[in-house]
C-alpha positions as CSV (number, residue, x, y, z in Angstrom):
1,M,8.7,-6.6,-20.1
2,S,8.6,-8.6,-17.0
3,I,8.9,-12.1,-16.7
4,H,5.9,-14.0,-17.0
5,V,4.9,-16.4,-14.5
6,R,2.5,-19.2,-15.3
7,L,0.0,-18.5,-12.7
8,P,-0.8,-22.0,-10.6
9,A,-3.9,-23.5,-10.7
10,L,-4.5,-23.3,-6.9
11,C,-4.3,-19.5,-7.0
12,V,-6.5,-18.8,-9.8
13,L,-9.6,-18.6,-7.9
14,V,-7.9,-16.7,-5.3
15,F,-6.8,-14.4,-7.8
16,V,-10.2,-14.3,-9.2
17,G,-12.1,-13.7,-5.8
18,L,-9.6,-10.8,-5.2
19,L,-11.0,-9.1,-8.5
20,L,-14.6,-9.8,-7.6
21,S,-14.3,-8.5,-3.8
22,A,-12.5,-5.3,-4.9
23,A,-15.4,-4.4,-7.6
24,R,-17.9,-4.1,-4.4
25,V,-19.3,-0.5,-3.4
26,E,-16.5,1.7,-3.4
27,A,-15.4,2.4,0.2
28,L,-14.1,5.7,1.6
29,K,-17.1,8.3,2.3
30,F,-16.2,12.1,0.7
31,E,-17.9,15.1,2.5
32,P,-17.4,18.5,3.5
33,V,-16.1,19.3,6.9
34,D,-18.1,21.5,9.3
35,S,-17.1,25.0,8.9
36,K,-17.0,25.1,12.9
37,L,-14.0,22.6,12.9
38,L,-12.0,24.8,10.4
39,P,-8.8,26.2,11.7
40,Q,-8.5,30.0,11.0
41,G,-7.3,30.5,7.4
42,V,-8.9,27.4,6.0
43,K,-12.2,28.3,4.3
44,S,-13.2,24.4,3.2
45,A,-12.1,20.9,3.9
46,L,-13.1,17.6,2.8
47,W,-13.1,14.6,4.7
48,V,-11.6,11.5,3.0
49,R,-12.1,8.8,5.4
50,D,-13.7,5.5,6.6
51,C,-17.3,4.9,7.3
52,G,-18.3,4.4,10.9
53,K,-14.7,4.5,12.6
54,Q,-13.1,6.7,14.6
55,G,-15.8,8.3,16.5
56,F,-17.7,9.0,13.5
57,K,-21.3,8.5,13.7
58,D,-22.2,6.7,10.7
59,Q,-24.5,3.5,10.9
60,N,-24.8,0.1,9.5
61,C,-21.8,0.5,7.2
62,P,-21.3,-1.9,4.9
63,E,-17.9,-3.6,5.3
64,A,-16.8,-2.4,2.2
65,E,-17.4,1.2,3.3
66,T,-14.7,0.6,5.8
67,M,-11.4,1.0,4.2
68,F,-9.6,1.8,0.9
69,F,-11.1,0.1,-1.7
70,K,-10.9,0.1,-5.7
71,G,-12.6,2.7,-7.2
72,D,-11.8,5.0,-4.5
73,G,-9.0,7.0,-6.6
74,A,-11.7,7.8,-9.6
75,R,-14.4,8.8,-7.3
76,L,-12.3,11.5,-5.3
77,A,-10.9,12.6,-8.9
78,G,-14.7,13.5,-9.7
79,E,-15.0,15.1,-6.4
80,L,-12.2,17.2,-6.7
81,T,-13.0,17.9,-10.3
82,A,-16.5,19.5,-9.2
83,K,-15.5,21.5,-6.2
84,K,-12.0,22.9,-5.0
85,Y,-11.3,22.5,-0.9
86,D,-8.2,23.9,0.7
87,E,-7.6,21.0,2.5
88,I,-8.1,17.3,2.4
89,W,-8.9,15.9,5.9
90,L,-7.5,12.2,5.7
91,V,-8.8,9.7,8.3
92,S,-8.6,5.7,7.5
93,G,-7.4,2.7,9.2
94,G,-6.0,1.6,5.7
95,G,-7.2,-1.4,3.1
96,N,-6.4,-1.9,-0.5
97,L,-2.7,-0.6,-1.1
98,D,-2.7,-0.3,-4.6
99,E,-6.0,2.1,-4.0
100,G,-4.0,4.1,-1.2
101,V,-1.4,4.7,-4.4
102,G,-4.1,5.6,-6.6
103,V,-5.8,8.5,-4.3
104,G,-2.4,9.7,-3.6
105,E,-1.5,10.3,-7.0
106,V,-5.0,12.0,-7.4
107,F,-3.9,14.4,-4.5
108,R,-0.7,15.0,-6.3
109,R,-2.6,15.8,-9.3
110,F,-4.5,18.3,-8.1
111,Q,-1.9,19.7,-5.7
112,A,-3.9,19.2,-2.3
113,T,-3.0,19.9,0.8
114,V,-3.6,17.0,3.4
115,R,-4.1,16.8,6.9
116,V,-4.3,14.2,9.4
117,P,-6.2,16.0,12.2
118,R,-5.9,16.1,15.8
119,G,-7.0,12.9,17.5
120,Y,-7.4,10.7,14.3
121,R,-5.1,8.0,12.7
122,C,-3.8,7.1,9.2
123,V,-3.0,3.6,9.0
124,S,-1.2,1.4,6.3
125,S,-2.6,2.6,2.6
126,C,-3.7,5.9,4.2
127,T,-0.3,6.8,4.9
128,V,0.7,5.8,1.2
129,A,-2.1,7.9,0.0
130,F,-0.9,10.6,2.6
131,L,2.3,11.2,0.6
132,G,0.6,12.1,-2.6
133,G,-0.6,15.6,-0.6
134,V,2.1,18.4,-1.8
135,F,1.5,20.0,1.4
136,R,1.0,17.3,3.9
137,Y,0.5,18.2,7.9
138,L,0.2,15.4,11.0
139,D,-1.5,17.7,13.4
140,E,-0.5,17.4,17.3
141,G,-2.2,14.5,18.9
142,S,-3.0,12.6,15.4
143,T,-1.0,9.4,14.4
144,Y,0.8,7.7,11.2
145,E,0.7,4.1,11.3
146,V,2.5,2.2,9.1
147,H,3.0,-1.8,8.6
148,A,3.5,-4.8,5.9
149,A,0.8,-5.2,3.5
150,S,-0.8,-8.8,2.8
151,R,-3.3,-10.2,0.6
152,F,-4.4,-12.7,2.9
153,L,-5.2,-11.0,5.8
154,N,-8.7,-9.8,5.1
155,E,-9.1,-11.9,2.0
156,E,-8.4,-15.5,3.2
157,V,-7.4,-18.0,0.6
158,D,-10.7,-19.9,-0.8
159,G,-11.7,-23.2,0.1
160,Q,-10.6,-25.1,-2.9
161,S,-7.3,-23.3,-2.9
162,M,-6.8,-24.0,0.7
163,K,-7.6,-27.8,-0.1
164,A,-4.9,-27.8,-2.5
165,L,-2.4,-26.3,-0.2
166,L,-3.3,-28.7,2.6
167,E,-3.2,-31.7,0.1
168,D,0.2,-31.1,-1.5
169,P,1.9,-28.2,0.6
170,D,5.4,-28.9,-1.2
171,T,4.1,-28.3,-4.7
172,A,1.5,-25.3,-3.5
173,L,4.4,-23.0,-1.5
174,R,6.4,-23.2,-4.5
175,E,4.0,-22.0,-6.6
176,W,3.1,-19.4,-4.0
177,A,6.5,-18.4,-3.6
178,E,7.0,-17.8,-7.2
179,L,3.8,-16.0,-7.7
180,L,4.0,-13.7,-4.8
181,L,7.7,-12.6,-6.0
182,L,7.4,-12.6,-9.7
183,G,3.5,-11.6,-9.8
184,A,1.8,-12.9,-13.2
185,D,-0.2,-11.4,-16.2
186,M,-3.6,-12.7,-16.3
187,R,-6.3,-12.1,-19.0
188,S,-8.5,-10.4,-16.6
189,G,-5.6,-8.3,-15.0
190,R,-2.2,-8.4,-13.6
191,F,-1.1,-10.1,-10.1
192,K,1.8,-7.8,-9.0
193,G,4.7,-9.9,-7.4
194,A,6.5,-8.0,-4.4
195,R,9.4,-6.5,-6.7
196,E,7.0,-4.7,-9.1
197,S,4.7,-3.5,-6.1
198,A,8.1,-2.1,-4.2
199,Q,9.1,-0.5,-7.4
200,I,5.8,1.6,-7.3
201,L,5.9,2.4,-3.6
202,L,9.8,3.7,-4.2
203,L,8.8,5.7,-6.8
204,H,5.6,7.0,-4.9
205,F,7.7,8.0,-2.1
206,Q,10.4,9.3,-4.0
207,K,8.1,11.8,-5.6
208,A,7.0,12.6,-2.1
209,L,10.3,14.2,-1.2
210,H,10.6,16.4,-4.3
211,P,8.7,19.7,-4.6
212,L,5.0,19.7,-6.0
213,G,5.4,15.8,-6.1
214,M,7.6,15.9,-9.3
215,L,10.9,14.3,-10.0
216,P,13.6,16.1,-11.8
217,P,13.0,16.4,-15.6
218,G,13.6,13.3,-17.1
219,R,14.4,11.2,-14.0
220,E,10.9,9.6,-13.5
221,D,11.0,7.9,-17.1
222,A,14.6,7.0,-16.5
223,N,13.6,5.1,-13.1
224,R,10.8,3.6,-14.6
225,D,13.0,2.6,-17.3
226,R,15.5,1.0,-14.7
227,F,12.5,-0.6,-13.2
228,R,11.4,-2.6,-16.0
229,S,14.9,-3.8,-16.9
230,L,15.3,-4.8,-13.2
231,L,12.0,-7.0,-13.6
232,R,13.7,-8.8,-17.0
233,T,16.3,-10.2,-14.4
234,Q,15.8,-13.2,-12.4
235,P,16.4,-12.7,-8.8
236,P,18.0,-14.8,-6.1
237,F,15.2,-17.2,-5.3
238,V,16.2,-19.9,-2.8
239,Y,13.0,-20.9,-0.9
240,P,12.3,-24.0,-2.8
241,Q,15.6,-25.3,-2.4
242,S,15.8,-23.9,1.8
243,P,15.4,-25.9,4.7
244,Q,12.4,-23.7,5.6
245,L,10.3,-25.1,2.9
246,A,10.5,-28.7,4.5
247,Q,9.8,-27.0,7.7
248,D,6.8,-25.2,6.4
249,V,5.5,-28.4,4.9
250,A,5.6,-30.3,7.8
251,R,4.2,-27.5,9.9
252,I,1.2,-27.4,7.6
253,K,0.8,-31.2,7.8
254,R,0.9,-30.6,11.5
255,E,-1.2,-27.7,12.1
256,G,-3.3,-27.2,9.0
257,V,-5.0,-24.0,8.1
258,P,-3.6,-21.5,10.5
259,A,-0.1,-22.6,9.7
260,A,-0.8,-22.3,6.0
261,Q,-2.4,-18.5,6.3
262,D,0.7,-17.5,9.0
263,I,3.4,-19.2,6.4
264,L,1.5,-17.5,3.3
265,M,1.9,-13.9,4.9
266,R,5.6,-14.5,6.1
267,I,6.4,-15.7,2.3
268,E,4.8,-12.1,1.3
269,R,7.0,-10.4,3.5
270,D,10.0,-12.4,2.4
271,S,9.3,-11.8,-1.2
272,V,9.3,-7.7,-0.3
273,Q,12.4,-7.8,1.7
274,L,14.3,-9.5,-1.4
275,A,12.4,-6.9,-3.5
276,I,14.1,-3.9,-1.0
277,D,17.4,-5.7,-1.2
278,E,17.2,-5.5,-5.3
279,L,16.4,-1.7,-5.1
280,R,18.7,-0.9,-2.4
281,A,21.7,-2.4,-4.7
282,A,20.2,-0.4,-7.6
283,L,19.7,2.8,-5.5
284,P,23.1,4.8,-7.6
285,S,20.9,4.6,-10.5
286,L,17.6,6.0,-9.0
287,G,18.7,9.5,-8.7
288,P,18.2,12.2,-5.7
289,R,16.2,11.1,-2.6
290,A,15.9,7.6,-3.7
291,E,17.7,6.2,-0.5
292,P,15.3,8.1,2.0
293,A,12.6,6.8,0.0
294,L,13.7,3.5,0.2
295,K,13.6,3.9,3.9
296,M,10.0,4.7,4.1
297,L,9.3,1.3,2.4
298,E,11.6,-0.1,4.8
299,A,9.6,1.3,7.6
300,M,6.8,0.2,6.1
301,Y,7.7,-3.5,6.2
302,S,9.4,-3.6,9.4
303,S,6.3,-4.6,11.2
304,R,4.1,-7.6,10.5
305,I,0.5,-7.1,9.3
306,T,-1.2,-7.8,12.5
307,S,0.9,-5.0,14.1
308,T,1.6,-1.2,13.4
309,A,4.6,1.3,13.7
310,V,3.8,4.9,14.6
311,L,6.1,7.2,13.0
312,S,6.3,10.3,15.0
313,R,5.7,13.7,13.5
314,Q,9.5,14.7,14.6
315,T,10.5,11.3,12.8
316,M,8.2,12.1,9.5
317,V,9.7,16.1,9.4
318,Q,13.2,14.5,9.7
319,M,12.3,12.0,6.8
320,G,11.1,14.9,4.8
321,Y,7.6,13.9,4.9
322,V,5.8,16.3,6.6
323,T,5.4,19.9,5.7
324,E,6.9,22.5,8.2
325,L,6.5,26.1,6.5
326,F,3.2,27.7,5.7
327,N,0.9,25.6,8.1
328,P,-2.1,27.7,8.4
329,N,-2.5,26.6,12.2
330,R,1.0,28.3,13.3
């Protein structure tokens, strides 16, 4: 059982807004790859992609169909249940991180072969989904780009919450920092804190490093128990007593909304770094390949949300995340 955090009043509307936005039209497009594009030995493939991006000719795409969005994993499971494909061709600029994990779990459940084809990009939550494939290929000329996740880049803080933040930045920043690190339970769902999110990603990455996406018997349950134990502890929480808080308050009073937005994203990154440090200390108890899984998490959050870090195919091979054997293009 995790620590229960009182969700600050100023955050309630933001949380509800995130839930409502996630309930809009499902995002990714699923369609068969033209047989003329298939390499020798591949009889069928399914595009899992954004609408209207990276050279695709879709027109008038709703914004909700240009990124990973809530519901994509469930729709994909239905698609793969209805028809078997030799490969999944995955192309996306990212989107909802939780759904990236969910789509990856669907790939894992169906023992999918996943490919980022030549000339295309897989960015952010797309890279998380990619790691659910049992066989994973990055073609020459494709790119795999990671960056930190943020709730505040595409979903800006709503007006009333921002007003409260501007009126009393000291109180608001304390509440946001606690929420973003520890999360909170709500009647309408769960707001995951950085600690819980980092644990979910670490386990997802660790499974990617094992044959067929499965850890040794009993290891996944043991790790989940260890993570629950960590969530019952109180982590170091120095921001409310730090000089940084006073500097942030002064900056918001001086610069207003742009400063508030930037500070909230920095608090997110700092929260994840605390979670990563906690997981690093727990590595000896997490079993085989937990350390390289943590390195992927660190790589993901080494870049700000506004930029990406490209992990080369060679780097991915060295880290153990890309399949070298049995590549049908070889």
